[in-house]
C-alpha positions, 0 to 999 in steps of 0.5 A, spaced: 935 485 414 930 481 418 924 486 417 926 486 409 925 478 409 918 479 412 917 483 405 921 477 401 916 473 403 912 470 398 905 472 395 902 465 397 904 466 404 901 473 404 895 471 400 893 466 407 894 473 411 888 477 410 883 481 414 878 479 412 880 471 413 882 474 421 876 478 422 870 476 418 864 481 418 859 476 419 862 474 425 863 481 428 857 484 426 852 480 426 849 475 431 845 469 427 841 467 433 840 468 439 838 472 445 838 479 445 838 484 451 837 493 449 835 497 454 834 504 451 832 512 453 829 517 449 825 524 450 817 524 447 815 529 445 807 532 443 806 539 440 802 544 446 801 550 441 805 554 437 811 556 441 812 549 447 813 542 445 811 538 452 817 533 453 818 526 458 822 522 458 822 515 457 825 509 459 824 502 456 828 495 456 827 489 451 830 481 452 828 476 447 830 471 441 833 473 434 830 467 430 835 471 424 838 478 424 831 480 420 826 477 425 827 477 433 821 477 438 822 479 445 818 481 452 820 489 453 817 493 459 817 501 459 818 507 464 814 512 460 812 519 464 806 523 461 805 529 465 807 527 470 805 521 472 809 515 471 806 508 466 809 502 467 809 498 461 810 491 459 809 489 452 811 485 446 817 487 442 817 485 434 824 488 431 829 486 425 836 489 422 834 491 415 842 490 412 844 483 417 852 482 416 854 489 416 856 494 420 852 500 419 844 498 418 837 501 419 832 496 423 825 497 424 821 495 431 814 495 433 811 494 440 804 492 444 802 492 451 799 495 457 801 501 461 799 502 468 799 508 472 804 508 478 803 511 484 796 512 483 793 519 487 791 518 493 784 520 495 783 526 500 777 527 505 774 531 499 776 527 494 776 520 490 781 518 485 780 513 481 787 512 475 787 506 470 792 505 465 791 502 457 793 499 452 800 501 448 803 500 442 808 503 439 812 503 432 819 506 429 825 506 424 832 506 427 840 506 424 845 502 428 852 500 430 855 494 430 862 492 433 863 484 436 861 486 443 855 490 442 852 495 438 849 503 439 841 504 437 838 511 435 831 511 433 825 514 432 817 514 432 810 514 435 807 511 441 800 511 444 797 509 450 790 510 453 788 512 460 782 513 464 782 518 470 775 519 474 774 524 480 768 524 485 767 530 490 765 527 497 761 534 498 757 534 491 757 526 490 752 528 483 758 531 480 763 527 477 770 528 472 771 523 468 775 523 462 779 518 457 785 520 455 790 518 449 797 520 449 800 519 442 807 523 441 813 522 437 820 519 441 827 519 439 831 515 443 838 512 444 841 505 447 845 499 447 844 492 445 847 485 445 
């Protein structure tokens, strides 16, 4: 009988108990203002020839401040493996959500910084090496799924990393091999944000 009495409540009482009132979407799915933290892992891709694709790993973390959901600034650091060389890259991060108060939203992002090569090759008794990093930038689009405590992200984009290499042969001091390299890669990343 008590169960029947629950459903026999007046319509005014039922209106007060609504999911929207108990769990407003703005509070659950969107932080209005404050700090944000992101960790992402992914794969960068470069087409070598018609049949092969160069694949390297990348790991990025970003800490920043959200002014509004559509505009966030931060500082990131990335570890990008490119042709068996590790680049450590601090960069400025800019990003934002397209739909601020929805559980599912696309987002944009971009970054600009400088990448260092580490560890550098050690000199030998026959050769000396100079390896320098260079400017780094990235941009792309992604898709985000939000819940109350965290957000899952999936993104695609493009990045560029400059570098220079110089090799000298001790027995042939006139012969110096110098190369300027610009790594340009597409990437896919997934991560979690708080």
